[in-house]
PDB file of N, CA, C and O in Angstrom:
ATOM      1  N   MET A   1     -59.330  88.772  -3.334  1.00  0.00           N
ATOM      2  CA  MET A   1     -59.365  88.836  -2.056  1.00  0.00           C
ATOM      3  C   MET A   1     -60.205  90.102  -1.214  1.00  0.00           C
ATOM      4  O   MET A   1     -61.082  90.036  -0.353  1.00  0.00           O
ATOM      5  N   GLY A   2     -59.558  91.220  -1.834  1.00  0.00           N
ATOM      6  CA  GLY A   2     -60.243  92.523  -0.928  1.00  0.00           C
ATOM      7  C   GLY A   2     -61.692  92.518  -0.895  1.00  0.00           C
ATOM      8  O   GLY A   2     -62.243  92.964   0.111  1.00  0.00           O
ATOM      9  N   ARG A   3     -62.484  92.010  -1.996  1.00  0.00           N
ATOM     10  CA  ARG A   3     -64.159  92.462  -2.299  1.00  0.00           C
ATOM     11  C   ARG A   3     -64.305  91.472  -1.374  1.00  0.00           C
ATOM     12  O   ARG A   3     -64.912  91.875  -0.382  1.00  0.00           O
ATOM     13  N   GLU A   4     -63.874  89.968  -1.309  1.00  0.00           N
ATOM     14  CA  GLU A   4     -64.574  89.053  -0.331  1.00  0.00           C
ATOM     15  C   GLU A   4     -64.452  89.418   1.102  1.00  0.00           C
ATOM     16  O   GLU A   4     -65.283  89.025   1.921  1.00  0.00           O
ATOM     17  N   LEU A   5     -63.340  90.231   1.459  1.00  0.00           N
ATOM     18  CA  LEU A   5     -62.932  90.913   2.623  1.00  0.00           C
ATOM     19  C   LEU A   5     -64.108  91.478   2.913  1.00  0.00           C
ATOM     20  O   LEU A   5     -64.799  91.056   3.840  1.00  0.00           O
ATOM     21  N   ALA A   6     -64.521  92.660   2.032  1.00  0.00           N
ATOM     22  CA  ALA A   6     -65.227  93.568   2.262  1.00  0.00           C
ATOM     23  C   ALA A   6     -66.706  93.213   2.277  1.00  0.00           C
ATOM     24  O   ALA A   6     -67.535  93.831   2.944  1.00  0.00           O
ATOM     25  N   ASN A   7     -67.035  91.962   1.335  1.00  0.00           N
ATOM     26  CA  ASN A   7     -68.356  91.519   1.572  1.00  0.00           C
ATOM     27  C   ASN A   7     -68.731  90.914   2.775  1.00  0.00           C
ATOM     28  O   ASN A   7     -69.886  90.521   2.944  1.00  0.00           O
ATOM     29  N   LYS A   8     -67.414  90.744   4.063  1.00  0.00           N
ATOM     30  CA  LYS A   8     -67.519  90.477   4.773  1.00  0.00           C
ATOM     31  C   LYS A   8     -67.970  91.147   6.242  1.00  0.00           C
ATOM     32  O   LYS A   8     -68.372  90.791   7.350  1.00  0.00           O
ATOM     33  N   GLY A   9     -67.611  92.426   5.457  1.00  0.00           N
ATOM     34  CA  GLY A   9     -67.283  93.681   6.407  1.00  0.00           C
ATOM     35  C   GLY A   9     -65.934  94.014   6.987  1.00  0.00           C
ATOM     36  O   GLY A   9     -65.779  94.776   7.940  1.00  0.00           O
ATOM     37  N   VAL A  10     -64.960  93.385   6.341  1.00  0.00           N
ATOM     38  CA  VAL A  10     -63.405  93.785   6.995  1.00  0.00           C
ATOM     39  C   VAL A  10     -62.631  94.874   5.828  1.00  0.00           C
ATOM     40  O   VAL A  10     -62.586  94.499   4.656  1.00  0.00           O
ATOM     41  N   ILE A  11     -62.157  95.946   6.134  1.00  0.00           N
ATOM     42  CA  ILE A  11     -61.851  97.053   5.737  1.00  0.00           C
ATOM     43  C   ILE A  11     -60.158  96.706   5.556  1.00  0.00           C
ATOM     44  O   ILE A  11     -59.537  96.143   6.458  1.00  0.00           O
ATOM     45  N   LEU A  12     -59.626  97.051   4.489  1.00  0.00           N
ATOM     46  CA  LEU A  12     -58.005  96.993   4.541  1.00  0.00           C
ATOM     47  C   LEU A  12     -57.387  98.569   4.533  1.00  0.00           C
ATOM     48  O   LEU A  12     -57.802  99.586   3.977  1.00  0.00           O
ATOM     49  N   ILE A  13     -56.387  98.359   5.267  1.00  0.00           N
ATOM     50  CA  ILE A  13     -56.080  99.893   5.361  1.00  0.00           C
ATOM     51  C   ILE A  13     -54.577 100.244   5.324  1.00  0.00           C
ATOM     52  O   ILE A  13     -53.816 100.380   6.282  1.00  0.00           O
ATOM     53  N   THR A  14     -54.360 100.341   4.209  1.00  0.00           N
ATOM     54  CA  THR A  14     -52.912 100.497   4.106  1.00  0.00           C
ATOM     55  C   THR A  14     -52.445 101.609   4.076  1.00  0.00           C
ATOM     56  O   THR A  14     -53.300 102.459   3.827  1.00  0.00           O
ATOM     57  N   GLY A  15     -51.037 102.147   4.283  1.00  0.00           N
ATOM     58  CA  GLY A  15     -50.162 103.475   4.309  1.00  0.00           C
ATOM     59  C   GLY A  15     -50.048 103.956   2.511  1.00  0.00           C
ATOM     60  O   GLY A  15     -50.397 103.215   1.591  1.00  0.00           O
ATOM     61  N   VAL A  16     -49.563 105.148   2.369  1.00  0.00           N
ATOM     62  CA  VAL A  16     -49.451 105.559   1.408  1.00  0.00           C
ATOM     63  C   VAL A  16     -47.579 105.632   0.925  1.00  0.00           C
ATOM     64  O   VAL A  16     -46.809 106.262   1.650  1.00  0.00           O
ATOM     65  N   THR A  17     -47.126 104.993  -0.204  1.00  0.00           N
ATOM     66  CA  THR A  17     -45.858 105.392  -0.388  1.00  0.00           C
ATOM     67  C   THR A  17     -45.884 105.991  -1.204  1.00  0.00           C
ATOM     68  O   THR A  17     -46.971 106.415  -1.594  1.00  0.00           O
ATOM     69  N   LYS A  18     -44.494 106.378  -1.976  1.00  0.00           N
ATOM     70  CA  LYS A  18     -43.977 107.675  -2.281  1.00  0.00           C
ATOM     71  C   LYS A  18     -44.769 107.505  -3.730  1.00  0.00           C
ATOM     72  O   LYS A  18     -45.558 108.413  -3.989  1.00  0.00           O
ATOM     73  N   ASN A  19     -44.675 106.725  -4.437  1.00  0.00           N
ATOM     74  CA  ASN A  19     -45.420 106.306  -6.035  1.00  0.00           C
ATOM     75  C   ASN A  19     -47.019 106.521  -5.867  1.00  0.00           C
ATOM     76  O   ASN A  19     -47.707 106.965  -6.787  1.00  0.00           O
ATOM     77  N   MET A  20     -47.470 106.210  -4.771  1.00  0.00           N
ATOM     78  CA  MET A  20     -49.146 105.906  -5.042  1.00  0.00           C
ATOM     79  C   MET A  20     -49.481 107.483  -4.147  1.00  0.00           C
ATOM     80  O   MET A  20     -48.938 108.029  -3.186  1.00  0.00           O
ATOM     81  N   LYS A  21     -50.693 107.844  -5.062  1.00  0.00           N
ATOM     82  CA  LYS A  21     -51.444 109.111  -5.168  1.00  0.00           C
ATOM     83  C   LYS A  21     -52.592 109.117  -3.319  1.00  0.00           C
ATOM     84  O   LYS A  21     -53.284 108.316  -2.690  1.00  0.00           O
ATOM     85  N   PRO A  22     -52.287 110.072  -3.233  1.00  0.00           N
ATOM     86  CA  PRO A  22     -52.679 110.139  -1.721  1.00  0.00           C
ATOM     87  C   PRO A  22     -54.305 109.934  -1.600  1.00  0.00           C
ATOM     88  O   PRO A  22     -54.937 110.206  -2.621  1.00  0.00           O
ATOM     89  N   LYS A  23     -54.947 109.543  -0.612  1.00  0.00           N
ATOM     90  CA  LYS A  23     -56.813 108.991  -0.692  1.00  0.00           C
ATOM     91  C   LYS A  23     -56.975 109.306   0.386  1.00  0.00           C
ATOM     92  O   LYS A  23     -56.197 109.267   1.340  1.00  0.00           O
ATOM     93  N   VAL A  24     -58.447 109.787   0.284  1.00  0.00           N
ATOM     94  CA  VAL A  24     -59.063 110.534   1.511  1.00  0.00           C
ATOM     95  C   VAL A  24     -59.457 109.343   2.693  1.00  0.00           C
ATOM     96  O   VAL A  24     -60.237 108.414   2.487  1.00  0.00           O
ATOM     97  N   MET A  25     -59.003 109.503   3.491  1.00  0.00           N
ATOM     98  CA  MET A  25     -59.287 108.550   4.601  1.00  0.00           C
ATOM     99  C   MET A  25     -60.041 108.864   5.701  1.00  0.00           C
ATOM    100  O   MET A  25     -59.898 110.084   5.770  1.00  0.00           O
ATOM    101  N   LYS A  26     -60.958 108.438   6.861  1.00  0.00           N
ATOM    102  CA  LYS A  26     -61.241 108.630   7.409  1.00  0.00           C
ATOM    103  C   LYS A  26     -60.458 109.304   8.830  1.00  0.00           C
ATOM    104  O   LYS A  26     -59.481 108.792   9.376  1.00  0.00           O
ATOM    105  N   LEU A  27     -61.044 110.384   9.204  1.00  0.00           N
ATOM    106  CA  LEU A  27     -59.900 110.488  10.593  1.00  0.00           C
ATOM    107  C   LEU A  27     -59.731 109.204  11.773  1.00  0.00           C
ATOM    108  O   LEU A  27     -58.766 109.104  12.531  1.00  0.00           O
ATOM    109  N   TRP A  28     -60.990 108.199  11.725  1.00  0.00           N
ATOM    110  CA  TRP A  28     -60.262 107.343  12.543  1.00  0.00           C
ATOM    111  C   TRP A  28     -59.287 106.501  12.132  1.00  0.00           C
ATOM    112  O   TRP A  28     -58.354 106.144  12.850  1.00  0.00           O
ATOM    113  N   ASP A  29     -59.525 106.034  10.571  1.00  0.00           N
ATOM    114  CA  ASP A  29     -58.646 105.333  10.110  1.00  0.00           C
ATOM    115  C   ASP A  29     -56.812 105.722  10.160  1.00  0.00           C
ATOM    116  O   ASP A  29     -55.809 105.031  10.336  1.00  0.00           O
ATOM    117  N   LEU A  30     -57.087 107.347   9.874  1.00  0.00           N
ATOM    118  CA  LEU A  30     -55.962 107.747  10.174  1.00  0.00           C
ATOM    119  C   LEU A  30     -54.970 107.588  11.056  1.00  0.00           C
ATOM    120  O   LEU A  30     -53.789 107.246  10.989  1.00  0.00           O
ATOM    121  N   LEU A  31     -56.090 108.075  12.327  1.00  0.00           N
ATOM    122  CA  LEU A  31     -54.787 107.931  13.247  1.00  0.00           C
ATOM    123  C   LEU A  31     -54.661 106.454  13.903  1.00  0.00           C
ATOM    124  O   LEU A  31     -53.711 106.195  14.642  1.00  0.00           O
ATOM    125  N   MET A  32     -55.737 105.426  13.578  1.00  0.00           N
ATOM    126  CA  MET A  32     -55.093 103.815  13.621  1.00  0.00           C
ATOM    127  C   MET A  32     -53.879 103.572  12.780  1.00  0.00           C
ATOM    128  O   MET A  32     -52.918 102.974  13.263  1.00  0.00           O
ATOM    129  N   LEU A  33     -53.873 103.988  11.594  1.00  0.00           N
ATOM    130  CA  LEU A  33     -52.845 103.603  10.625  1.00  0.00           C
ATOM    131  C   LEU A  33     -51.455 104.249  11.574  1.00  0.00           C
ATOM    132  O   LEU A  33     -50.411 103.607  11.696  1.00  0.00           O
ATOM    133  N   ARG A  34     -51.632 105.339  12.069  1.00  0.00           N
ATOM    134  CA  ARG A  34     -50.194 105.794  12.646  1.00  0.00           C
ATOM    135  C   ARG A  34     -49.873 105.415  13.711  1.00  0.00           C
ATOM    136  O   ARG A  34     -48.807 105.833  14.162  1.00  0.00           O
ATOM    137  N   LYS A  35     -50.813 104.337  14.621  1.00  0.00           N
ATOM    138  CA  LYS A  35     -50.564 103.481  15.602  1.00  0.00           C
ATOM    139  C   LYS A  35     -50.371 102.273  15.086  1.00  0.00           C
ATOM    140  O   LYS A  35     -50.853 101.419  15.830  1.00  0.00           O
ATOM    141  N   ARG A  36     -50.023 101.962  14.418  1.00  0.00           N
ATOM    142  CA  ARG A  36     -49.665 100.734  13.689  1.00  0.00           C
ATOM    143  C   ARG A  36     -49.040  99.587  14.070  1.00  0.00           C
ATOM    144  O   ARG A  36     -49.302  98.386  14.003  1.00  0.00           O
ATOM    145  N   PHE A  37     -48.041 100.336  14.537  1.00  0.00           N
ATOM    146  CA  PHE A  37     -46.641  99.665  15.370  1.00  0.00           C
ATOM    147  C   PHE A  37     -47.110  99.154  16.707  1.00  0.00           C
ATOM    148  O   PHE A  37     -46.999  97.989  17.090  1.00  0.00           O
ATOM    149  N   ILE A  38     -47.684 100.224  17.421  1.00  0.00           N
ATOM    150  CA  ILE A  38     -48.326  99.334  18.845  1.00  0.00           C
ATOM    151  C   ILE A  38     -49.303  98.494  18.550  1.00  0.00           C
ATOM    152  O   ILE A  38     -49.137  97.463  19.201  1.00  0.00           O
ATOM    153  N   ILE A  39     -50.389  98.434  17.775  1.00  0.00           N
ATOM    154  CA  ILE A  39     -51.096  97.876  17.875  1.00  0.00           C
ATOM    155  C   ILE A  39     -50.604  96.220  17.179  1.00  0.00           C
ATOM    156  O   ILE A  39     -51.177  95.165  17.452  1.00  0.00           O
ATOM    157  N   GLU A  40     -49.704  96.332  16.472  1.00  0.00           N
ATOM    158  CA  GLU A  40     -49.159  95.078  15.650  1.00  0.00           C
ATOM    159  C   GLU A  40     -48.000  94.390  16.828  1.00  0.00           C
ATOM    160  O   GLU A  40     -47.578  93.247  16.653  1.00  0.00           O
ATOM    161  N   THR A  41     -47.580  95.181  17.957  1.00  0.00           N
ATOM    162  CA  THR A  41     -47.079  94.566  18.852  1.00  0.00           C
ATOM    163  C   THR A  41     -48.061  93.821  20.139  1.00  0.00           C
ATOM    164  O   THR A  41     -47.970  92.742  20.723  1.00  0.00           O
ATOM    165  N   VAL A  42     -48.967  94.916  20.237  1.00  0.00           N
ATOM    166  CA  VAL A  42     -49.981  94.057  21.347  1.00  0.00           C
ATOM    167  C   VAL A  42     -50.547  92.997  20.705  1.00  0.00           C
ATOM    168  O   VAL A  42     -51.132  92.338  21.565  1.00  0.00           O
ATOM    169  N   PHE A  43     -50.699  92.388  19.399  1.00  0.00           N
ATOM    170  CA  PHE A  43     -51.464  91.411  19.049  1.00  0.00           C
ATOM    171  C   PHE A  43     -50.034  90.491  18.976  1.00  0.00           C
ATOM    172  O   PHE A  43     -50.289  89.336  19.318  1.00  0.00           O
ATOM    173  N   ASP A  44     -48.795  90.653  18.674  1.00  0.00           N
ATOM    174  CA  ASP A  44     -47.939  89.536  18.305  1.00  0.00           C
ATOM    175  C   ASP A  44     -47.304  88.891  19.863  1.00  0.00           C
ATOM    176  O   ASP A  44     -46.539  87.926  19.866  1.00  0.00           O
TER     177      ASP A  44
END
């Protein structure tokens, strides 16, 4: 599913849990991930 979305230009951004290795993110993606609750509230 992730590859199909990537082919269409959609990028999935997920948070890091305790058992995951940290990954490098763009600053914009990191800021939007922090604002995730607000964004989800607006769309609901």
